[in-house]
N, C-alpha and C positions, 0 to 999 in steps of 0.2 A: 747461663743466662746472658744474652747480649742486650745491652742497654744503650740507647742513644740519648745523650743529654743535649738539651737545646737551651741556649741563652738567646731569647728572642730579641730581634732588633730590626731596624728598617734598612740602615746602611750596612750593618754587619750582624749576621746571625752566627753565633758561636755553635759549633757542632763538636761533640765529644762522644766517641764510641768506645765502650769498654766491654770486656767479657768478665763476668764475675762468677767464679766457680769455687766452692769450698773455701770461702773467706779470702780468696786470692783474686787480684785484679790483673787483667792483661789489657793494655791499651791497644786498640785496633787502629784507631785513627783520631786525629783532631785537626780541625780546620775551621774555615769560616766561609759562609755564603756572603758575598759582597755585592752591593748594588751602587752604582755611581750616582752622585748627587743630581746630575743633569737629566737622568733618565726619568721618563714619565712614570707616575705612580703605578698605573696599571702594568707597565712593563716590569717595574721593580718587583711587584707582587707576583707576577707570572714567573720571573726568574727565581725567586725564593721558592715558589711552589715546585717548579721543575727540578731544581737542585735538591730540594728535600726529598723528592721522589727518587732521585738517583741514589741518595744515601739509604733510603728504605729498600730499594731494589738490591743494592750491594750487600747490605748486612742482614736483612730480614730480621729485625730485632724482636726480642720477646716483649720488650716494653720501651716506651719513650717517656722521658722525664723532662718537664719544661718548667722554667721559672715563671711564677706569677708576676704580673706587672705591678710596679710600684712607682708612681710619679707624684711629684709635689710641685712641679713648676711649669714647664713648657707644654701647653695644651696641644699644640700642633704636633710636636714630637710624640706625645702620648697617643694621639689618634693614629699616626702613621705606624708606630710600633704595634699598637693593638690590631691594626689591619694585617700587618705582617704575621703576627702571632696567630690570628684567625686562619690565615692561609696555611700556616704550618700545622695547625690542629686539624684542618680539613684533610690535608695530605695524609696524616697519620690515621685519622678516623676512617677514611675511605678504605683502609686496609684492615680495619678491625683490630688494630694493635692497641693494647692497653696504654692509656695515657695517665700519668700521675703529675700533679702540679705541686710545686713546693715554693714557699715564700723564701726570700733572701735570708731571713732569720733561721729557717729550718736548714737551709743549705750550710750556712756558717756553723751552726750548732753541730750538724752531722759531720762535717769535714774537720773542724778544728776543736770541737767541744766547747766553743765559746761563741755565743750569739752576736757579740759585738766585734768579732774579728775583722781586721782590716784586709784589704785586697792582697797585700803582700803575704800576710799570714796564711790566707786561703791558698794562694798560689804555691807557697812553700809546702804546705801539707799535700796538695794535689801532686806535686812533684815527688814527694816522699812516698805517699800511699801507692802511687802507680809505678814507682821505681824508675822514674825518668831521669835522664842526665841533666836536663835543664827545665826551667819553668816554661810551660807551653806558651807559644805565641800564636796568634794575637791573644790579648787578655780575654777576649770573648770566648775563645776556644778553651782556655783554662777554666773559665766560669762554667762552660758547658760540661767539662769533665767533672767539675765539682758537683754539678747537678746530677750527673750520672752516678757518682759515688754516693751522694745523698740517697738516691733511690735504692741503690744496692743495700745500703745500711737500713733504710726504712723498710724495704721489702722483706729483708731477713726478719726484722722485728715483727712486722705484720704477719708473716707466716708463722712465727713462733706463738703469737697470741691470737691468731685467727681473725685479724683485723684486715679489712679491705679498703685501701686508700685510692683505688682506681676510680676515675670519674668517667 
């Protein structure tokens, strides 16, 4: 199973691609889609959409996992990230690829076993679970890999119990 994990953002979208077969992970790629601050909103969203399509073309994933949004402060940032997230969802939906959404708590719980794990703990576990030599950079890419790992773990459990988390 090839899974693309997405950490949605406006300036930086984390992308993590893993293959999960027989309880073993293989990292295929991790990276980030970036858009510069001075670029017009429509151009930024277009760039995110186009680059997401490049990843979808390259890997033809079996599933895409994306983090649900959680904001408690900056309304303008929340709106921009929500727009970018919508563009990402449309790119995936256009190809009829199953999309699963996970809360930050679900990702932390799945990757570390602890729902209040800090960023460093998550990154260390991502490195360990994927057998990487270093913690993935940028942080958004490490987060995207964590989301992909979360989906692999959740998908396995869902298949075992006949539960469908695909939205």
